[in-house]
C-alpha positions, 0 to 999 in steps of 0.5 A, a space after each residue: 427766751 430760754 433763762 440760763 440757770 447758772 448751774 445745771 441741776 445735776 451739778 448741784 450736789 457737786 458744787 455743794 460738795 466743793 463749797 464744804 471741802 474748798 478752802 476758806 481763808 479767815 482774811 475778809 478784804 483783798 490782799 496783794 498776791 505775795 511775791 512768792 508762795 510757800 507751796 501749792 496749797 497755799 497758792 490754791 487757797 490764794 486764789 479761791 479765797 480771791 474767787 470768794 470775794 469776787 463772788 461776794 462783790 457779784 464779779 463773776 469775771 473775776 471770780 472766773 479767773 481766781 477759780 480758774 487758777 486754782 483749778 488749774 494747779 490743784 489735783 481736787 475734781 470739785 474745784 474744777 467743777 465749781 471753777 467750770 460752772 461758774 465759767 458756764 454760768 458766766 457765759 464763758 464757753 471755752 474757759 467753761 469747756 476747758 474746765 469741765 475738761 479738767 474735772 473729766 481728767 480728775 474724775 474719770 467716772 463722773 457723769 456730771 462732768 461729761 453731762 457739763 462737757 457734752 452741755 458745752 460742746 452743744 453750745 459750742 457747735 461740735 454737734 458729734 463730740 456731744 452726741 459721743 458723749 451722751 451716746 457713750 453715757 447710754 452705752 456704758 450704763 451710766 444713763 439709763 437711756 437718751 432722756 437724759 441727754 434731752 432733759 438737759 440740752 431742753 434746759 440748756 440749750 435752744 433748738 438751733 443747738 440741741 436737736 442737731 446733737 439729738 438728731 445725729 445720735 438718732 443717726 447713729 443708732 437709727 434702730 433704737 427706739 429711745 433715741 428717736 423718742 428722745 428726739 420726739 420730746 425734744 422737738 415737742 418741747 421746741 415746738 417742732 410738732 412735725 418732727 415730733 409727730 415723725 419721731 414719735 412715729 418712728 419710736 413706735 415703729 421699732 416699740 409700740 407697746 409703750 405709752 411715752 411715744 403714743 401720748 407724745 404722738 397724739 399731743 403732737 398731732 394734737 399741736 398740729 390741728 389734728 385732734 380728731 386722729 390725736 383722741 382715738 390713739 389714746 382712747 383706744 390704748 385707755 380701753 385696753 389698758 384698764 385701771 392705769 393711772 398714769 395713761 388716765 392722766 395723759 389722757 386727761 392732759 391730752 383733752 386739756 390741749 386739745 381744748 375739751 376742757 368738760 371732758 379733761 375735767 371729767 377725766 381727772 375727776 374719774 382718775 380721783 374718784 378711783 384713787 381720792 389721793 391722787 397728787 397729779 389729779 389734785 394739782 390738775 384739778 386745782 389748776 383747772 379750777 383756778 383757770 377757771 376763776 373757781 377760787 373756792 374749789 381751786 383752794 379745796 383742791 390745793 388744801 387737799 393735795 397738802 394732805 397727800 404730802 406731795 408736791 407741798 411747795 406747788 400746793 404752797 405757792 398757788 394757795 398763795 396766788 389764790 389769797 394775793 387774788 383775794 387781796 389778802 396780802 398777809 396771807 398770801 406772804 404766809 403761803 409764798 415765805 413756806 415755798 422752800 424749792 421746786 419749779 415755782 420757787 421764783 415765782 413765789 419770791 415774785 409773789 412776796 414782792 407783789 404782796 409787800 408792794 400791794 400791801 403799801 410796802 414798796 420800799 420792803 420789796 426791794 429790800 427783800 430782793 436785795 437780801 435774796 441777791 446777798 443770800 445768793 449772788 450766784 442767782 443775781 440775773 433770776 432775781 433781778 428778772 423777777 424784780 423788774 417783773 414784780 414791778 411791771 405787774 404792779 405798774 411801776 414801769 419805771 421802777 422795773 427799768 431801774 432794776 434792769 439797768 443797775 443789773 446790767 452795770 454787773 452784767 453788761 450783755 447778759 442777755 436775758 436782762 437785755 431782752 427784759 429791758 427791751 420789752 420794756 422800753 418797747 412798751 414805754 414807747 423807747 423804740 430805739 433803745 429797744 432795738 439796741 438792747 436787742 441788737 446787742 443779744 443778736 451780736 453775741 447770739 445771732 440765732 436767738 429766735 425770740 430776740 430776732 422776733 421782738 426785734 421785727 415786731 418792734 420794728 413793725 410797731 414803730 417804724 416803716 421799715 417793714 421789709 427789714 422787719 420781714 427779714 428779723 421775724 422770717 428768721 425767726 420763723 425758720 428756727 421755730 416754724 411752730 411758734 404762735 407768737 412768731 406766726 403772729 408777728 409774720 402776719 402783722 409785717 405782712 399786713 403792714 406789707 399789705 399782703 392781707 392774704 398771707 397776713 390771714 393765713 399766718 394769723 388764723 394758724 397762729 390763732 389756732 395754736 394759741 388763742 391770745 387776745 392780742 393774737 384774735 386783735 390783729 386777726 380781727 383787723 386783717 379779716 376786717 381789711 379783707 372785708 370779712 366783718 361778720 366773721 371779725 365780729 363774730 372772732 371780737 365777741 368770742 374772744 372778748 367774752 374771755 377776756 373783756 378787759 383786753 386793751 387790744 380788744 377794747 380799742 376795736 369797739 368802735 370799729 363795730 358800732 352801727 
């Protein structure tokens, strides 16, 4: 499920500037609205002040209303930007779009304003307008290509909303290799592998000399199980390219995706031999050795990565993870606290929480997250999601439920919090409560594939409403046809319906795409049901060798006793 961050990355600088320039009156408590303002500036200052108070107490709805009132009478584009992002973060798409358009009017050359307008048009289903806005930025030279649109949409929208916009761009610019590649990239991100293959081929037909579409084509083929067709594509380009580090790294990553782990590792080691300080090779080899549970080697790679001066936050995070795994909690805390930014910042905060609990300071973990929320109220949802996951990870699901319950008092319809609570309720055996949470999500977002799948799977596990469950899962599958988790759910509900031939097909495809132990367990069950005891036993042994303590697999052990 896509987590909605409260700010789009490209707007951070705008909000910082707004925070610096917005009026900040001295009072610290609410005051009644004056009967009459002495001027527009006083009225703007009043609404900004009241908006800041609302932000401080976590009242997003009032904050939006106050900033909206200020933005409507102010000529400051920064204020309109701030109000628009607040409204967007609160899920108020109508007001957010109106405010973003006001921002456009006040700052007609702002690329950030147009990006936000286009994202909001996408979210509201206005495909033509969003496509026109994104294309206009490319045609004016403000965006170098359509990848700016793709990255924004991948971050902010689901497949059902984003892909039609990119398809409209392609329809309007059929001779643009960049447009086809942008659509291919998004399709790959959304696990629409057949569409990714089609559009990557179209991009290559228009421009056969660039590497990116070729690499993406190979990745799409691998994702569809066409490994023997994919690898030669990149091998041929690597041989003719000479010492091309980017291409060599892409080839190593492709080998990893194709499950050719040994060859992949050799490729990255070759890059590192030729370029000893290459941060991407060091980072990837660190991840590979960490996955292989070779903590000593992983520690060495991440220490070497630190010395390059690149990807420092990533190295700090994984060094913290290694220390936590080795139960060196003070050392783990030290590494995690060094992470200042980047993709692993939130995970590092979760690592701090876990390390505090595991070192016997459980109350300090709650206080730590409370402090983070106080410092950044706009990130409350993400931080509370991380806190809830921490307590789940350390075996305290009741405490995690308390975190989600408290957070939902302030934002009762937040889909991410409801989804997290629903999963926890289902695992705790309260299927009815989980169903209620998922129903609220689907009331507001009927095309949320994750919620549809979760609801269908919950009904499959805990009720005999299999036909209803199948309907939800089928809708999810129509939205994300290549998602292995959804294919697994469909296979399991087909099994419950007695349709084991269909179940076997879905589960085999799911396991080929994602060799997860729970999918393996489902596949073993269906293979046993169809009489393939030898095949089921072989698969169980294979999956158990990778994850010997997984409960979904260990519970099957008696089935193979003589």
